[in-house]
Each structure stands twice: as C-alpha cells, then as structure tokens.
N, C-alpha and C positions, 0 to 999 in steps of 0.2 A: 505493499500501499505505501502511494508516495503523498505526501503533504503538502498542498500549496504552499509557499511562500511569497506569494505576492500579496504587498499591503492593499492595492488599490489597484482598477482598470490605469493606466499610464493616462494621466487627462493630459488632455491636448487644446488646442484650438476656442475657438469661443464656450464650451463647456469651463473651459477651467477659468473662475470668477477670480478667486483671490491665489494671486501671482507667488506669494511665497507657498502657501501651502500646495501648490503645482510642484514648487520645485522643489521642495520637501519631500514629497512624496517620489518625483520620478528618481529621486538621487537614490532615496532608501529603496525602491525596484532596484536601483544597478547596483547596489552594495548587493543587495537579496542575489543578486544574479553570480552573483562572484563564486568560485571554490571556497565551499566553506571553511574548511581547514585549512588553507594557505591567508583564509583573509585574517580566521582567527590567530592563529603561529603570530601572521604579521602585526594584528592588534596589541597580543600580548606580550611580544615583545617590545614595542612602544610604551606599554603603560610600562615595562617595568624599568626601561631605563625614566623613565620620570621619576617614578616613586624614586629609585635609584638616586636620580638626580637633583632631588627636593629633601630625602632624607638626611643625606649630607651636607648640608649647608653649613659654612662656617661663620652665615649671615648672621644666624642663632646667635652665636655666642658672643659676636659682636653687640650687637643689638639688646642683647638683657645684657653685659657689661656698662654701657651708657646708660640703659634707665635706671640701674642700680645706682650710675654712680654718684657720686655727693652731691655734685654739684646739681645735677638732671634731680634729685628727693627734695633738693632743697627751693630749686624753683616749683617743683610738684607742690609741696607744703604752702609755700604762699599765694600759689593756684587756691587753694581749695581752700585758704582760711578767706581767702578774698571772695572766693563763689561764696561759702557758707554766711557770709555778712551783711547778706546784701538779702 
C-alpha cells in the first residue's frame, strides 16, 4: 500500500488567490517529491552542524562575564533604584 505524500494539488493560475500560501504549498510538494532518505540525511547533517556551532559558542562566557562585572552591576542597581522610585 502506498500512501500519498502530496499536501494538496499544485495550485496555479487564477485558482491560486493567496500568493504566499500557493508558493508554500508548491515548495512543500517539491520537497515531498525528493527522495526521503537522502533529504532526511541532508537535513539531519545540517541540523547537527547548526547545533554544534551554537553550543560551542565562546560568546556566552564573554557576555556572562560582562553582565556580572562590577561596572555593569553598579549601573543596573542604579537603574533599578531609578525605576522603583517612579
């Protein structure tokens, strides 16, 4: 038994009233027509690279150090004092 993977008939011409929706459906149907193992392997590889790039960011340590520095904390305390007196 084969299950259809098409989302909807490919809209075209005057029947397609909302351009973004038509474009999205056309693109989704194009992606569904690709070989599923190849597309999922490629998608998972890209996802893994993105996760690795975001998880090993040195910016987090630098931002945390700046946020908890004496200068930043002193300014934040002044800001809180100003805001609570209004």
